[in-house]
C-alpha positions as CSV (number, residue, x, y, z in Angstrom):
1,M,6.9,-95.0,20.2
2,K,6.9,-98.6,20.1
3,V,10.1,-100.7,20.1
4,A,10.2,-103.7,18.2
5,R,11.2,-106.9,20.4
6,L,14.3,-108.6,18.9
7,N,14.2,-112.4,18.7
8,P,16.6,-114.4,20.8
9,A,19.0,-114.8,18.0
10,E,19.1,-111.1,17.3
11,Q,19.4,-110.4,21.0
12,I,22.6,-112.6,21.1
13,E,23.9,-111.0,17.9
14,Q,23.4,-107.4,19.4
15,S,25.1,-108.3,22.4
16,Y,28.0,-109.8,20.4
17,D,28.2,-106.6,18.3
18,E,28.2,-104.4,21.7
19,A,31.2,-106.6,23.0
20,M,32.9,-106.1,19.8
21,V,32.4,-102.4,19.9
22,A,33.7,-102.4,23.6
23,L,36.8,-104.3,22.6
24,A,37.5,-102.0,19.5
25,D,37.2,-99.0,22.0
26,Y,39.8,-100.5,24.2
27,L,42.0,-101.5,21.3
28,T,42.0,-97.9,19.9
29,R,42.8,-96.6,23.5
30,E,39.5,-94.9,24.1
31,R,39.1,-96.9,27.3
32,D,41.3,-98.4,29.8
33,A,41.2,-102.1,30.6
34,A,39.2,-101.8,33.9
35,A,36.6,-99.9,32.0
36,T,36.5,-102.1,29.1
37,I,36.0,-105.3,31.4
38,D,33.2,-103.6,33.4
39,R,31.6,-102.8,30.1
40,L,31.8,-106.3,29.0
41,I,30.5,-107.8,32.2
42,R,27.3,-105.2,31.9
43,I,26.7,-106.6,28.4
44,L,27.1,-110.4,29.4
45,D,25.3,-110.0,32.7
46,R,21.8,-109.1,31.2
47,D,18.9,-111.3,32.1
48,S,17.7,-110.8,28.6
49,L,20.8,-112.1,27.1
50,R,20.7,-115.3,29.5
51,D,17.0,-115.8,28.5
52,A,17.8,-115.5,24.9
53,I,20.6,-118.1,24.9
54,I,18.4,-120.5,26.9
55,E,15.7,-120.0,24.4
56,V,17.9,-120.7,21.5
57,L,19.3,-123.8,23.1
58,V,16.0,-125.3,24.2
59,D,14.6,-124.6,20.8
60,A,17.7,-126.3,19.2
61,R,17.2,-129.4,21.5
62,V,13.5,-129.5,20.8
63,H,13.4,-128.9,17.2
64,P,16.9,-130.2,16.1
65,R,18.0,-129.4,12.5
66,P,17.9,-132.3,10.0
67,K,21.6,-133.7,9.5
68,E,21.6,-132.6,5.9
69,E,21.2,-128.9,7.2
70,L,24.0,-129.0,9.9
71,P,27.4,-127.2,8.8
72,K,30.3,-129.5,7.8
């Protein structure tokens, strides 16, 4: 089975969603604080997440949005 590769923004969003699930598990008392921190570190310490963030930042610098498209 071939797995579709997520674009950098989707990778960042997926990691955010996973982090929110980890925090929700902690808040509902399904996990203790140490396990939650370990889980968050594993999510944030992925090379793929760092690469995605760098790619998005470089792309934004190389191809800045016109001022009229920027959020106010």
